C-alpha positions in Angstrom: -11.3 -8.5 -22.7 -10.6 -12.0 -21.4 -6.8 -11.4 -21.5 -7.1 -8.1 -19.7 -9.4 -9.6 -17.0 -6.7 -12.2 -16.4 -4.2 -9.4 -16.0 -6.5 -7.9 -13.4 -6.7 -11.2 -11.6 -3.0 -11.4 -11.3 -2.8 -7.8 -10.2 -5.2 -8.3 -7.3 -4.4 -12.0 -6.5 -2.3 -11.0 -3.5 -5.3 -9.3 -1.9 -7.8 -12.1 -2.4 -5.8 -15.3 -2.3 -6.0 -17.2 1.0 -8.3 -14.7 2.6 -11.4 -17.0 2.8 -13.3 -14.8 0.3 -16.2 -16.3 -1.6 -15.9 -16.8 -5.3 -19.1 -14.8 -5.7 -17.5 -11.8 -4.1 -14.4 -12.1 -6.3 -16.7 -12.5 -9.4 -18.7 -9.4 -8.4 -15.4 -7.4 -8.0 -14.2 -8.5 -11.4 -17.6 -7.6 -12.9 -17.4 -4.1 -11.4 -13.7 -3.7 -12.3 -14.0 -4.9 -16.0 -15.5 -1.6 -17.3 -12.2 0.1 -16.3 -10.5 -2.1 -18.8 -12.5 -0.8 -21.8 -10.2 2.3 -22.4 -7.4 -0.2 -23.1 -9.4 -3.0 -24.8 -11.7 -1.1 -27.1 -9.0 0.8 -29.2 -7.0 -2.5 -29.6 -10.2 -4.3 -30.6 -11.2 -1.7 -33.2 -7.7 -1.7 -34.7 -7.4 -5.5 -34.8 -10.9 -6.1 -36.2 -10.5 -3.5 -39.0 -7.1 -4.9 -40.1 -8.4 -8.4 -40.1 -11.6 -7.6 -41.9 -10.2 -5.5 -44.7 -7.1 -7.7 -44.9 -9.3 -10.7 -45.5 -11.3 -8.8 -48.1 -8.1 -7.8 -50.0 -6.6 -11.2 -49.7 -9.6 -12.8 -51.3 -9.7 -10.2 -54.1 -13.0 -8.8 -52.9 -11.7 -5.3 -53.3 -10.5 -6.1 -56.8 -14.1 -7.2 -57.7 -15.5 -4.1 -56.1 -13.2 -1.8 -58.0 -14.0 -3.7 -61.2 -17.7 -3.0 -60.5 -17.0 0.7 -60.0 -17.2 0.6 -56.2 -14.5 2.7 -54.5 -12.8 2.0 -51.2 -14.7 4.9 -49.6 -18.1 3.4 -50.7 -17.0 0.0 -49.4 -16.1 1.6 -46.0 -19.2 3.8 -45.8 -21.4 1.4 -43.8 -18.6 0.7 -41.3 -17.8 4.4 -41.0 -21.4 5.0 -39.9 -21.1 2.1 -37.5 -17.8 3.3 -36.1 -19.3 6.8 -35.7 -22.1 5.4 -33.5 -19.6 3.2 -31.7 -17.5 6.3 -30.9 -20.5 8.2 -29.6 -21.5 5.2 -27.5 -18.0 4.9 -26.2 -18.1 8.5 -24.9 -21.4 7.8 -23.0 -19.9 4.5 -21.7 -16.8 6.3 -20.4 -18.9 9.1 -19.0 -21.6 7.0 -17.2 -20.7 3.4 -16.9 -17.0 3.6 -16.0 -17.4 6.1 -13.2 -20.3 4.0 -11.7 -18.2 0.8 -12.0 -15.2 2.5 -10.4 -17.4 3.6 -7.5 -18.8 0.1 -7.0 -15.4 -1.7 -7.3 -13.6 0.7 -5.0 -16.3 0.6 -2.3 -16.5 -3.2 -2.6 -12.8 -3.6 -2.2 -12.9 -1.3 0.8 -15.7 -3.2 2.4 -13.9 -6.5 1.9 -10.9 -4.9 3.7 -13.1 -4.0 6.6 -14.5 -7.5 6.8 -11.1 -9.1 6.6 -8.8 -7.2 9.1 -5.5 -8.7 7.7 -6.5 -7.4 4.3 -7.3 -3.9 5.8 -3.7 -3.6 6.9 -1.5 -2.1 4.2 2.3 -2.3 4.5 4.1 0.9 5.1 1.1 3.1 5.9 -1.2 3.6 8.9 -4.4 1.6 8.5 -7.6 1.7 10.7 -8.4 -1.6 12.4 -11.5 -1.1 14.4 -12.7 2.3 15.7 -9.9 3.2 18.0 -6.8 1.5 16.6 -4.5 2.8 13.8 -1.8 0.4 12.9 1.3 0.5 10.7 3.4 -2.6 9.8 6.6 -2.8 7.8 5.9 -6.2 6.3 3.1 -8.9 6.3 3.8 -12.6 5.8 2.5 -16.0 6.7 -0.3 -18.1 5.2 -3.0 -15.5 5.7 -0.7 -12.5 6.2 -1.3 -12.8 9.9 2.4 -12.4 10.9 3.6 -8.8 11.2 7.0 -7.1 11.4 7.8 -3.8 13.1 4.4 -2.9 14.3 3.4 0.7 15.4 0.0 1.2 17.0 -1.8 4.4 18.0 -4.7 3.7 20.2 -7.3 6.4 20.8 -8.6 7.1 24.3 -12.0 8.5 25.2 -12.6 11.7 23.4 -10.4 10.7 20.4 -7.1 11.6 22.1 -4.1 9.9 20.7 -2.2 9.4 23.9 -1.1 5.7 23.7 1.6 4.4 21.4 2.7 0.7 21.2 5.8 -0.4 19.2 6.9 -4.0 18.8 9.3 -6.0 16.7 6.9 -8.8 15.8 3.1 -9.3 15.9 0.5 -11.9 15.1 -3.2 -11.7 14.3 -5.1 -14.6 15.9 -8.8 -15.1 15.3 -11.4 -17.9 15.0 -14.3 -18.4 12.7 -17.0 -18.4 15.5 -15.6 -15.4 17.4 -15.9 -11.7 16.9 -12.8 -11.0 19.0 -9.5 -10.5 17.2 -6.3 -11.1 19.2 -3.3 -9.1 18.3 -0.2 -10.7 20.0 2.8 -8.3 20.1 6.3 -9.5 21.0 9.4 -7.6 22.1 8.2 -4.0 22.2 7.6 -0.9 24.2 4.5 0.8 25.6 4.0 4.6 25.9 1.1 6.4 27.4 0.5 10.1 28.3 -1.2 10.3 31.7 -3.7 12.9 32.7 -2.4 15.2 35.4 -4.2 15.3 38.6 -4.0 19.0 38.9 -3.3 22.0 36.6 0.0 22.7 38.2 1.4 19.2 37.2 0.5 19.5 33.6 3.8 21.2 32.7 5.6 18.1 33.9 4.1 16.0 31.1 3.5 12.8 33.1 3.7 9.6 31.2 4.1 5.9 31.6 6.6 3.7 29.7 7.1 0.0 29.9 8.9 -2.8 28.0 7.2 -6.1 27.3 8.2 -9.5 25.9 4.6 -10.4 25.0 1.5 -8.2 25.0 -2.0 -9.2 23.8 -4.6 -6.8 22.6 -8.3 -7.7 22.0 -10.3 -5.9 19.4 -14.1 -6.3 18.8 -14.8 -7.4 15.2 -18.6 -7.5 15.6 -18.9 -4.2 13.6 -16.2 -5.2 11.2 -17.9 -8.5 10.2 -21.3 -6.8 10.0 -20.4 -5.1 6.7 -22.7 -4.5 3.8 -20.6 -5.3 0.8 -22.9 -3.3 -1.5 -22.7 -0.2 0.7 -21.1 2.7 -1.0 -20.3 5.9 0.9 -17.1 7.1 -0.8 -17.2 9.1 -4.0 -14.3 11.5 -3.9 -12.1 10.1 -6.7 -11.8 11.7 -10.1 -12.4 8.3 -11.7 -15.9 8.2 -10.2 -17.1 11.5 -11.7 -18.9 12.3 -15.0 -17.9 15.1 -17.3 -20.4 17.6 -15.7 -19.2 16.7 -12.2 -15.5 16.9 -13.3 -16.1 20.3 -14.8 -17.7 21.5 -11.5 -14.9 19.9 -9.5 -12.2 21.5 -11.7 -13.7 24.9 -11.3 -13.9 24.5 -7.5 -10.4 23.1 -7.2 -9.0 25.9 -9.4 -10.7 28.6 -7.2 -9.5 26.9 -4.0 -6.0 26.5 -5.2 -5.8 30.0 -6.5 -6.8 31.3 -3.1 -4.3 29.1 -1.3 -1.4 30.0 -3.6 -2.3 33.7 -3.3 -2.5 33.7 0.5 0.7 31.8 0.8 2.5 34.2 -1.6 1.2 37.2 0.4 2.2 35.6 3.6 5.7 35.0 2.4 5.8 38.6 1.0 4.8 40.0 4.4 7.3 37.9 6.3 10.1 39.4 4.3 9.3 42.8 5.5 9.2 44.2 2.0 5.6 45.3 2.5 6.8 47.9 5.0 9.6 49.2 2.8 8.8 52.3 0.7 11.6 53.5 -1.6 11.2 56.5 -3.8 13.7 56.7 -6.6 14.5 59.9 -8.5 15.4 58.9 -12.1 16.6 62.3 -12.9 20.2 62.9 -12.0 20.1 66.2 -10.3 22.6 67.8 -7.9 21.6 67.5 -4.3 20.0 70.6 -2.9 21.6 72.4 0.0 18.3 72.6 1.9 17.7 68.8 1.7 17.4 67.4 5.2 20.0 64.8 6.2 18.5 61.3 6.9 19.5 59.9 10.2 19.2 56.3 11.4 17.4 57.5 14.5 14.6 59.0 12.4 13.8 55.7 10.6 10.7 53.9 12.1 10.8 50.1 12.1 7.0 50.0 11.7 6.8 52.2 8.7 10.2 52.2 6.9 10.3 55.1 4.6 13.5 56.2 3.0 14.2 58.6 0.2 17.2 57.4 -1.7 18.6 58.9 -4.9 21.3 56.2 -5.4 21.2 52.4 -5.5 19.1 50.7 -2.8 22.2 48.9 -1.5 23.3 52.2 0.0 20.5 52.1 2.5 22.5 50.0 4.9 25.3 52.6 4.9 23.2 55.1 6.9 23.5 52.8 9.9 26.5 52.4 12.2 28.9 49.4 11.7 27.6 47.3 14.5 24.0 47.9 13.4 24.9 46.9 9.8 26.1 43.5 11.0 22.9 43.0 12.9 20.8 43.9 9.8 22.8 41.5 7.6 22.3 38.7 10.1 18.6 39.4 10.4 18.3 39.4 6.6 20.2 36.1 6.3 17.9 34.5 9.0 14.8 35.8 7.2 16.0 34.3 3.9 16.8 30.9 5.6 13.4 30.8 7.4 11.6 31.7 4.1 13.5 29.0 2.3 12.6 26.5 4.9 9.0 27.5 4.7 9.0 27.2 0.9 10.6 23.7 1.1 8.1 22.6 3.7 5.1 23.9 1.6 6.5 22.6 -1.7 5.1 19.1 -1.2 1.6 20.3 -0.5 1.6 22.7 -3.4 2.8 20.0 -5.8 0.2 17.7 -4.5 -2.6 20.2 -5.1 -1.2 20.9 -8.6 -1.1 17.2 -9.4 -4.7 16.7 -8.1 -5.9 19.5 -10.4 -4.1 17.9 -13.3 -5.7 14.5 -12.5 -9.2 16.0 -12.8 -8.5 17.9 -16.0 -6.8 14.8 -17.5 -9.7 12.5 -16.6 -12.2 14.8 -18.3 -10.3 15.1 -21.6 -9.5 11.4 -21.7 -13.3 10.7 -21.9 -13.4 12.7 -25.2 -10.1 11.4 -26.4 -11.2 7.7 -26.0 -14.2 8.2 -28.4 -12.0 9.9 -31.0 -9.3 7.3 -30.7 -11.7 4.5 -31.7 -12.8 6.5 -34.8 -9.2 7.4 -35.8 -7.8 3.9 -35.2 -10.4 2.5 -37.5 -9.0 4.7 -40.3 -5.6 3.4 -39.4 -6.5 -0.3 -39.4 -8.9 -0.5 -42.3 -6.6 1.0 -45.0 -3.6 -0.9 -43.6 -5.5 -4.2 -43.9 -6.4 -3.3 -47.5 -2.7 -2.5 -48.2 -1.1 -5.6 -46.7 -3.8 -7.9 -48.1 -3.5 -10.4 -45.2 -6.3 -11.7 -43.0 -6.6 -14.0 -40.0 -4.6 -13.8 -36.8 -1.0 -13.8 -38.2 0.4 -10.6 -39.6 -2.7 -8.5 -38.7 -2.3 -9.4 -35.0 1.4 -8.4 -35.1 0.7 -5.1 -36.8 -2.3 -4.3 -34.5 -0.3 -5.0 -31.3 2.6 -3.0 -32.6 0.5 0.0 -33.4 -1.5 -0.3 -30.2 1.6 -0.4 -28.1 2.9 2.7 -29.8 -0.4 4.4 -29.1 -0.6 3.1 -25.5 3.0 4.0 -24.5 2.7 7.5 -26.0 -0.5 7.9 -23.9 1.2 6.6 -20.7 4.2 8.9 -21.1 2.0 11.9 -21.9 -0.2 11.1 -18.9 2.8 11.0 -16.5 4.2 14.2 -17.8 0.8 16.0 -17.6 0.2 14.8 -14.1 3.3 16.4 -12.7 2.7 19.6 -14.7 5.5 19.1 -17.3 2.9 19.5 -20.1 -0.7 20.7 -20.0 -3.3 18.0 -19.3 -5.1 18.9 -22.6 -2.0 17.9 -24.6 -1.4 14.8 -22.4 -4.9 13.5 -23.1 -4.8 14.1 -26.8 -1.2 13.6 -27.9 -1.5 9.9 -28.6 -4.7 10.3 -30.6 -3.2 13.3 -32.4 -0.2 11.3 -33.5 -2.4 8.6 -34.9 -4.5 11.1 -36.9 -1.9 11.9 -39.6 -1.0 8.2 -39.8 -4.7 7.4 -40.5 -4.9 10.1 -43.2 -1.7 8.9 -44.9 -2.8 5.2 -44.9 -6.3 6.1 -46.2 -4.9 8.1 -49.1 -2.4 5.3 -50.0 -5.2 2.7 -49.8 -7.6 4.8 -51.9 -4.9 5.3 -54.6 -4.2 1.5 -54.4 -0.5 2.1 -53.4 1.7 0.3 -51.0 2.7 2.0 -47.7 6.2 2.7 -49.0 6.6 2.9 -52.7 10.2 1.5 -53.0 10.1 1.7 -56.8 9.2 5.4 -56.7 11.9 6.1 -54.2 14.6 4.3 -56.2 13.4 6.1 -59.4 13.7 9.5 -57.8 17.1 8.7 -56.4 18.3 7.4 -59.8 16.9 10.5 -61.6 18.8 12.7 -59.1 22.1 10.9 -59.8 21.5 11.0 -63.5 20.8 14.8 -63.3 24.0 15.3 -61.3 26.0 13.2 -63.8 24.6 15.1 -66.8 25.4 18.4 -65.1 29.0 17.3 -64.5 29.5 16.1 -68.1 28.1 19.4 -69.4 30.6 21.4 -67.2 33.5 19.3 -68.7 32.2 19.9 -72.3 31.8 23.7 -71.8 34.6 24.8 -69.6 
């Protein structure tokens, strides 16, 4: 846990270092953030502790004494099996109750710190709200306190929430003092744009606006509300990491219903735009000779609102009932319809993929809570028999084996998680695949340790290979003797 907390410190050091944040606040954030490390720490801890414990018992011939007294490996493990069962159950309740609450606290604390420290609230590459009426985007932050900004874009809201003022500058600087609630934003080498309100209705179509270039422009923002921030305030709870299983199940059902409605409406809209809904084609599967009294279909008799055609041949022959110039127009209209539909699909693709990924996130988060509990139970049956087989205790070989097995389990889980988030595999498989791979390994090692055998019986393998060669040699000699 200590090692993973230091990893978290290095991960967030850029946000806290040099920002005049009290160590108490940093310690509170790490305290809230530490439960999020348990899904990584606990499986490694169970694996390492079981290898070290049973390796030490085997190294000191404790298992030999137990077997001599008629105590089997299963009986020796029975007490720890009961313990690991209760630990797995407790892990599920921890993942279901403590981790969401800690995520809620850490996220809101980090957000409130960002409100209290404006330089920290500005994120590179995205628009960030600084104050109530200013939305700012910067390409890069640098300087001692990240107070120097490059390529600044500012949207300033007017009365009524109208976004009618845009300011762009090459450079910017945040200037503030400890005893002042006023933040100065000094912009250099930029342009100022503002949409003006027309004096009369007739002049609105002219879109009046003001444009100016400046070498230096200073903005003043009131930080009295920003600095009056309750760090323990929590008003955001919309992340899947902050929800329990019951809440995730409800959210998954709601998201599924909402997405199904959105996908269905979008599909119906695209279908109607193609015009296929107004096309009614009746095919006659029986090949009969055309009757003499069948009325001839004319292009003039076809209604554009209700397109009904009776065709006995291929539907491609519909266009042949029109004149040549009209055929060219219909082909151009069809091509334009296809191009517009393709553009609409490409524009909607990002939003649909985002919704699908959000749904997968929620399902994956719910199954991971169950998978974590089973992972602790299964990894115990991987580490305990492996320690009894290798007969080594301490922090040497057991540490190497534990880290190797854990990295295998961890990387498989990461790859499966990434694939399940983008929909390549179902979230159910993505959450359980790493645990499922460790399950047969645990069964195999437990059976080998119970039978007091090594992981790989090299002697048995060589004997089988040698018996195979001797059988082939004997068969060859018999064939020479009896041609």
